[in-house]
C-alpha positions in Angstrom: -0.1 0.1 -0.2 0.9 3.5 -1.0 1.7 5.7 2.2 1.3 9.7 1.8 3.7 11.3 4.1 2.6 14.3 6.1 4.7 17.4 6.0 5.3 16.9 10.0 7.1 13.7 9.5 9.7 15.2 7.2 9.9 18.1 9.6 10.7 15.8 12.3 13.1 13.9 10.4 15.2 17.1 9.9 14.4 18.1 13.7 17.4 18.5 15.8 15.6 16.2 18.6 17.8 13.0 18.0 15.1 11.0 19.4 12.4 12.5 17.3 14.2 12.3 14.2 15.1 8.6 14.6 11.2 8.0 15.2 10.5 9.9 12.2 13.5 7.8 10.3 11.8 4.5 11.8 8.3 5.4 10.5 9.5 6.3 7.3 11.3 3.1 6.6 8.5 1.1 7.7 6.2 2.9 5.4 8.6 2.3 2.6 8.9 -1.3 3.3 5.1 -1.6 3.1 4.9 0.3 -0.4 5.6 3.4 -2.3 6.0 6.7 -0.4 4.1 10.1 -1.9 3.5 13.6 -0.8 0.6 16.1 -2.0 2.0 19.0 -3.8 1.0 21.2 -0.5 3.5 19.0 1.5 6.0 20.2 -0.9 5.3 23.7 -0.4 5.1 23.9 3.3 8.4 21.9 3.1 10.4 24.5 1.2 9.0 27.1 3.8 11.1 25.3 6.3 14.1 27.2 7.8 17.1 26.6 5.7 15.3 24.5 3.3 15.3 25.4 -0.3 13.2 24.1 -3.4 16.4 22.7 -4.7 17.1 21.1 -1.2 13.6 19.6 -0.7 13.2 18.2 -4.3 16.6 16.4 -4.0 15.8 15.1 -0.4 12.3 13.7 -1.8 14.1 12.3 -5.1 16.8 10.7 -3.3 14.5 9.2 -0.6 12.4 7.7 -3.5 9.3 9.9 -2.2 7.2 11.0 -5.0 5.3 13.9 -5.3 1.8 14.0 -6.8 1.3 17.6 -8.1 -2.2 16.9 -9.7 -5.1 17.5 -7.0 -8.3 17.3 -8.8 -11.8 18.9 -7.8 -12.8 15.9 -5.8 -9.7 16.5 -3.6 -10.3 20.2 -3.2 -14.3 19.6 -2.5 -13.5 17.0 -0.2 -10.8 19.2 1.8 -13.3 22.1 1.7 -16.0 20.1 3.2 -13.4 18.8 6.0 -12.5 22.2 6.7 -16.0 23.8 6.8 -16.9 20.6 9.4 -13.5 21.7 11.4 -14.6 25.4 11.2 -18.3 24.5 12.5 -16.5 21.9 15.3 -14.4 24.7 16.5 -17.1 27.6 16.6 -19.6 25.3 18.8 -16.8 24.2 21.2 -15.3 27.7 21.4 -12.0 26.0 20.9 -9.2 28.8 21.3 -6.3 25.6 20.4 -3.9 25.7 17.6 -5.9 26.7 14.3 -5.7 24.3 11.5 -5.0 25.7 7.7 -6.6 24.4 4.6 -3.3 22.6 3.7 -4.0 20.1 6.3 -7.1 19.5 4.9 -6.0 19.1 1.5 -3.3 16.5 2.7 -5.9 14.5 4.2 -8.1 14.6 1.6 -5.3 13.6 -1.3 -4.6 10.9 0.9 -8.3 9.3 0.7 -8.9 10.0 -2.9 -5.8 8.1 -3.6 -6.3 5.4 -1.3 -2.9 6.0 0.6 -2.6 5.4 4.4 -1.3 8.6 6.1 1.8 8.8 8.2 1.5 11.9 10.1 2.1 13.0 13.7 -1.2 14.6 13.8 -3.6 11.8 14.0 -6.3 13.5 16.1 -7.1 16.2 13.4 -6.9 13.5 10.4 -9.4 11.0 12.2 -12.0 13.5 13.1 -11.8 15.0 9.8 -11.5 11.8 7.6 -13.0 9.0 9.8 -12.1 6.3 6.8 -8.5 7.2 6.4 -6.1 4.7 7.3 -3.6 6.5 9.4 -0.1 5.5 10.9 1.7 7.7 13.6 4.4 7.4 15.6 
């Protein structure tokens, strides 16, 4: 099975914390042994915004590690992401949630994984379980 990789997993791999980096590496290796690895285009965009990470660096990193980039996000992904983001916003308003606000990219990443039939490797399973209950999720 192909595993879609969330931005936070790769950022954790690059983190200065050796324990977090090792956990991310182990999770990526396990996912690689189960099948292909893939990131949605928004993950690429988020990764190049990481401190000290250029577009060239991120592109080379993904190529060298065998992580493919899916640049094509169809209408069904955008509609699914929009519905999930809308439901999230409604839950947040009803609960008067003052916690960390989520951005649309999170929901596009989840909708992409659902639409491609991928498992999602993330460190943020709570968000994705609430927004996409049928999504297969792996975390560490």
